[in-house]
C-alpha positions in Angstrom: 27.6 102.1 -31.5 24.6 104.2 -30.2 25.9 107.3 -32.1 26.1 105.3 -35.3 22.6 103.9 -34.9 21.1 107.3 -34.2 22.8 108.7 -37.3 21.6 105.9 -39.5 18.0 106.4 -38.2 18.2 110.1 -39.1 19.4 109.3 -42.6 16.4 107.0 -43.0 14.0 109.8 -41.8 13.2 107.7 -38.7 12.2 110.0 -35.8 12.4 108.8 -32.3 10.8 110.5 -29.4 9.5 110.0 -25.9 5.8 110.0 -25.0 5.0 109.6 -21.3 8.5 108.3 -20.8 8.1 105.6 -23.4 10.1 105.3 -26.7 8.0 106.1 -29.8 8.9 106.0 -33.5 7.7 107.7 -36.6 9.1 106.4 -39.9 8.0 105.8 -43.5 6.1 102.5 -43.9 8.8 101.1 -46.2 11.5 101.7 -43.6 9.6 100.5 -40.5 10.2 96.8 -41.2 10.7 93.8 -38.9 14.5 94.3 -38.9 14.2 97.9 -37.8 11.7 97.0 -35.1 14.0 94.4 -33.8 16.9 96.8 -33.7 14.8 99.4 -31.8 13.7 96.7 -29.3 17.3 95.7 -28.7 18.4 99.2 -28.1 15.2 100.4 -26.3 16.8 101.1 -23.0 19.8 103.0 -24.4 17.7 105.0 -26.8 15.2 105.9 -24.1 18.0 107.1 -21.7 19.7 109.1 -24.5 16.5 110.8 -25.6 15.6 111.6 -22.0 18.9 113.3 -21.4 18.7 115.3 -24.6 15.1 116.4 -23.9 16.0 117.5 -20.4 19.1 119.4 -21.5 17.2 121.2 -24.3 14.2 122.1 -22.2 16.4 123.5 -19.4 19.1 125.2 -21.4 17.5 126.4 -24.7 13.7 126.4 -24.5 11.8 127.7 -27.6 9.4 130.4 -26.5 6.7 132.2 -28.5 7.9 135.6 -29.6 5.9 138.8 -30.0 4.2 139.3 -33.4 4.2 143.1 -33.0 7.5 143.3 -35.0 8.9 141.6 -38.0 9.9 138.0 -37.6 13.4 137.0 -38.8 14.0 134.2 -41.3 15.6 130.9 -40.2 19.1 130.3 -41.6 17.6 127.7 -44.0 15.0 130.2 -45.2 17.6 132.9 -45.7 19.6 130.4 -47.9 16.6 129.8 -50.1 15.5 133.4 -50.1 18.9 134.4 -51.4 18.9 131.8 -54.1 15.4 133.1 -55.2 16.7 136.6 -55.7 19.0 135.3 -58.4 16.2 133.4 -60.2 12.8 134.4 -58.9 10.9 132.3 -61.4 12.8 129.0 -60.6 10.7 126.0 -59.7 13.6 124.0 -58.4 12.4 124.4 -54.8 8.8 123.5 -55.4 7.5 120.6 -53.3 4.7 118.9 -55.2 2.7 116.0 -53.8 -0.5 114.1 -54.6 -2.9 112.2 -52.4 -5.3 109.6 -53.8 -8.7 109.6 -52.1 -10.9 106.6 -52.5 -14.6 106.6 -51.5 -17.3 109.3 -51.1 -15.7 112.7 -50.7 -17.4 115.8 -49.2 -15.6 118.7 -51.0 -16.9 121.2 -48.5 -15.4 119.3 -45.6 -12.2 118.8 -47.6 -11.9 122.6 -48.0 -12.7 123.2 -44.4 -10.0 120.7 -43.3 -7.3 122.2 -45.5 -8.1 125.8 -44.4 -8.0 124.7 -40.8 -4.4 123.5 -41.4 -3.6 126.9 -43.0 -5.1 128.6 -40.0 -3.3 126.3 -37.6 0.2 126.7 -39.1 1.3 130.3 -39.5 4.1 129.4 -41.9 1.5 128.5 -44.6 0.3 132.1 -44.4 3.8 133.5 -44.6 5.4 135.6 -47.3 8.7 137.4 -47.4 9.5 141.1 -47.7 12.4 143.5 -47.0 12.7 145.7 -43.9 15.7 147.8 -43.1 17.7 145.9 -45.8 16.9 142.5 -44.3 14.4 139.8 -45.4 11.6 139.2 -42.9 8.7 136.9 -42.5 5.3 138.5 -43.1 2.5 136.5 -41.5 -1.0 137.1 -42.9 -3.7 136.9 -40.1 -6.1 135.0 -42.5 -5.7 133.0 -45.7 -8.4 131.1 -47.4 -7.2 128.6 -50.0 -9.0 128.6 -53.3 -9.3 125.0 -54.2 -10.1 124.4 -57.9 -11.8 121.2 -59.0 -11.3 119.6 -62.3 -13.8 116.9 -63.4 -12.0 114.2 -65.4 -14.7 111.5 -65.0 -15.9 111.6 -68.6 -12.5 110.8 -70.0 -11.3 107.3 -71.0 -8.8 105.5 -68.8 -5.7 106.5 -70.8 -7.0 110.1 -71.3 -7.7 110.4 -67.6 -4.2 109.2 -66.7 -2.6 111.6 -69.1 -4.6 114.5 -67.7 -3.6 113.6 -64.2 0.0 113.6 -65.2 -0.4 116.9 -67.0 -1.9 118.6 -64.0 0.8 117.2 -61.8 3.5 118.6 -64.1 1.7 121.9 -64.5 1.3 122.4 -60.8 4.9 121.3 -60.1 6.3 123.7 -62.7 4.3 126.8 -61.7 6.6 129.2 -59.8 5.8 131.0 -56.5 6.2 134.6 -55.7 7.8 134.8 -52.3 6.7 138.4 -51.8 3.0 138.0 -52.6 2.2 134.4 -52.0 0.4 132.3 -51.2 3.2 129.7 -51.0 0.9 126.7 -50.8 -1.7 125.6 -53.4 -4.2 122.8 -53.6 -6.3 121.4 -56.4 -8.7 118.5 -56.6 -9.1 116.1 -59.6 -12.3 114.1 -59.8 -11.7 110.8 -61.5 -15.2 109.4 -61.3 -16.1 105.8 -60.3 -13.2 103.4 -60.4 -13.8 100.2 -62.4 -11.5 98.2 -60.2 -12.7 99.4 -56.8 -16.3 100.5 -57.5 -15.7 103.6 -55.5 -15.4 107.3 -56.3 -11.7 108.4 -56.7 -10.1 111.8 -56.4 -6.5 113.0 -56.5 -5.7 116.0 -54.2 -2.7 117.9 -55.5 -0.5 119.9 -53.1 2.3 122.3 -54.0 4.4 124.2 -51.5 7.5 126.2 -51.8 10.5 124.7 -49.9 11.0 127.9 -47.9 7.9 127.1 -45.8 8.0 123.3 -46.0 10.0 120.1 -46.3 9.5 116.4 -46.8 8.6 115.8 -43.1 6.1 118.7 -43.3 4.2 116.9 -46.1 3.7 114.0 -43.7 2.5 116.3 -41.0 0.0 118.0 -43.4 -1.4 114.7 -44.6 -1.8 113.3 -41.1 -3.6 116.4 -39.9 -5.8 116.5 -43.0 -6.9 112.9 -42.4 -7.6 113.6 -38.7 -9.5 116.8 -39.4 -11.6 115.4 -42.3 -12.7 112.4 -40.2 -13.6 114.6 -37.3 -15.5 117.2 -39.3 -17.3 114.5 -41.2 -18.5 113.1 -37.9 -19.7 116.5 -36.7 -16.9 116.9 -34.2 -14.4 119.7 -33.6 -10.7 119.6 -34.3 -9.0 116.7 -32.5 -5.5 118.3 -32.9 -3.8 119.7 -29.9 -3.1 123.5 -30.0 0.4 124.4 -31.2 2.4 126.1 -28.4 5.0 127.5 -30.8 5.1 128.3 -34.6 7.9 128.2 -37.1 8.6 131.9 -36.6 9.3 131.2 -33.0 11.8 128.5 -34.0 13.5 130.9 -36.4 13.9 133.5 -33.8 15.2 130.9 -31.3 17.7 129.6 -33.8 19.0 133.1 -34.4 19.5 133.6 -30.7 20.9 130.2 -30.1 23.5 130.1 -32.9 25.7 133.1 -32.1 28.8 134.0 -30.2 30.9 130.9 -29.3 28.6 128.4 -30.9 28.6 130.3 -34.2 32.4 130.7 -34.1 32.9 127.1 -33.4 30.7 126.0 -36.3 32.2 128.5 -38.7 35.7 127.4 -37.8 34.9 123.8 -38.3 33.3 124.3 -41.8 36.0 126.7 -42.9 38.6 124.2 -42.1 36.7 121.3 -43.5 35.9 123.0 -46.8 39.1 124.9 -47.4 40.5 124.3 -50.9 37.6 122.2 -52.1 37.6 121.5 -55.8 35.4 123.9 -57.8 33.8 121.2 -59.8 33.7 117.4 -60.1 34.9 116.6 -63.7 32.7 113.7 -64.6 33.0 112.3 -68.1 29.4 113.2 -69.1 28.0 112.7 -72.7 27.3 116.4 -73.0 29.3 119.5 -71.9 28.3 121.3 -68.7 26.0 124.2 -69.5 27.2 127.7 -68.8 24.0 128.3 -66.7 22.6 125.7 -64.4 19.3 124.5 -65.7 18.2 121.9 -63.1 17.1 119.7 -66.0 18.3 116.5 -64.3 16.8 113.0 -64.1 17.0 110.0 -61.9 17.8 106.4 -62.4 16.2 103.9 -60.1 17.4 100.4 -59.4 16.9 97.7 -56.8 19.6 96.1 -54.7 18.9 92.4 -54.1 18.0 91.1 -50.6 21.2 89.0 -50.7 23.5 91.9 -51.4 21.6 94.1 -48.9 22.1 91.5 -46.2 25.8 91.3 -47.0 26.1 95.1 -46.8 24.3 95.2 -43.5 26.6 92.5 -42.2 29.7 94.4 -43.4 28.4 97.6 -41.7 27.9 95.8 -38.4 31.3 94.2 -38.5 33.0 97.6 -39.1 30.8 99.4 -36.6 29.3 101.8 -39.1 25.8 102.5 -40.5 24.6 101.3 -43.9 24.6 104.9 -45.1 28.3 105.2 -44.4 29.1 102.0 -46.3 27.1 103.1 -49.3 28.6 106.6 -49.2 32.1 105.0 -49.2 31.2 103.0 -52.3 29.7 106.1 -53.9 32.8 108.1 -53.2 35.0 105.4 -54.8 32.7 105.5 -57.9 32.9 109.3 -58.3 36.7 109.2 -57.8 37.2 106.5 -60.4 35.0 108.3 -63.0 36.4 111.8 -62.4 40.0 110.7 -61.7 39.9 113.1 -58.6 40.7 112.2 -55.0 39.0 115.1 -53.2 35.3 114.2 -53.2 32.5 116.3 -51.7 28.9 114.9 -51.4 26.0 116.8 -50.2 23.3 115.0 -48.1 20.2 116.4 -46.5 19.4 115.8 -42.9 15.9 116.3 -41.4 17.2 118.5 -38.5 14.2 117.8 -36.3 16.2 117.3 -33.1 13.7 118.9 -30.7 10.4 117.6 -29.5 8.8 121.0 -29.8 9.2 121.1 -33.5 8.3 117.6 -34.6 4.6 118.5 -35.3 5.3 121.8 -37.1 5.1 122.5 -40.8 8.2 124.4 -41.9 11.7 124.3 -43.5 14.0 122.5 -41.1 16.2 120.5 -43.5 19.9 121.2 -43.6 22.4 120.0 -46.2 25.7 118.7 -44.9 28.8 118.5 -47.2 30.7 115.3 -46.5 34.2 115.6 -47.8 36.4 112.6 -48.2 40.1 112.3 -49.2 40.7 109.2 -51.4 44.4 109.9 -52.2 46.8 107.0 -51.8 44.3 104.4 -53.0 43.3 103.3 -49.4 41.7 99.9 -48.8 37.9 100.0 -48.5 37.9 99.4 -44.7 40.4 102.3 -44.2 38.3 104.6 -46.3 35.2 103.5 -44.5 36.8 104.6 -41.2 37.5 108.1 -42.8 33.9 108.3 -44.0 32.6 107.4 -40.5 34.7 110.1 -38.9 33.5 112.7 -41.4 29.8 111.8 -41.0 29.9 111.9 -37.2 31.8 115.1 -37.1 29.4 116.8 -39.5 26.3 115.7 -37.7 27.7 116.7 -34.3 28.8 120.2 -35.3 
């Protein structure tokens, strides 16, 4: 059951780690509810023992060391994947990561700029671009980069006009492409909204935009936490409270290249070649429009809420069957896709955070991996039978 719990926590972006031998947890506020806290408390001893063994094994067997910067730094496998895609469509904005941070209260713009540029100085990956050397893509790390933070004053606009302008700036920044060769691959802009009628305080919106090749969702959280810590320290006349980073993303990329080779690489390649052999070229969903000849990424999302009653029943079913809630929902999703497409071979891609080492939890960088979970629905199996298949597929994919 411990394996299933750890997998479910990973799917929910819940990160467990040890600090001075004690179990600690980082999770989105919406996820860290009383139910999750109770579960962690019940499994505290088992999780602490598991993380201790993993930590000792990793540190003894495969430590990540700082590499020399006298030569070109290789790309991580995830970066190479995105770099290759960018060569086909260099103007694509599909891998932009936009975010916005609302700031309420008096804001010192000088300290804001100093805080952001301290983060850029602190994390090499934010100063990184990508070039070719001897026919291979490489990381090029600039020694210095100063972000130019533009400020737009929207305080004189009416409420509706101000909201429309904020939305326009959000779309504009999200849809502005990056040049991987010239950079910079991170941008920031500040929108001044004036004094809020509801709060009586000054309000600003800080817009961030980063290319996925240097960042991921976890990294956005790291950036925001470090920004808050630095801004508060600098405003109080103090120096940076953040501990010095012992390794950088480029060190991780070099370590990954060295670690994943020989028998490990062959083992993983063999598994995925076997797992993905003969996969269907496309899922024939009965959409209202024909599939375009060229992928446009002009998708949309539909959001809905599952009631507390149904959620409780799903959790109860998952516990009875010894699976995670993710596995139960994936099983239902597979059935839905199979019914709509009239196909029995269903492949679903799902991202995993891939932050499985304590050394990299505080780094900004691109660690996310996408796992393809393939399920065979032929023979119209019962739901519980299919659930067992999905469980086996999920565990095997995450362990490989």
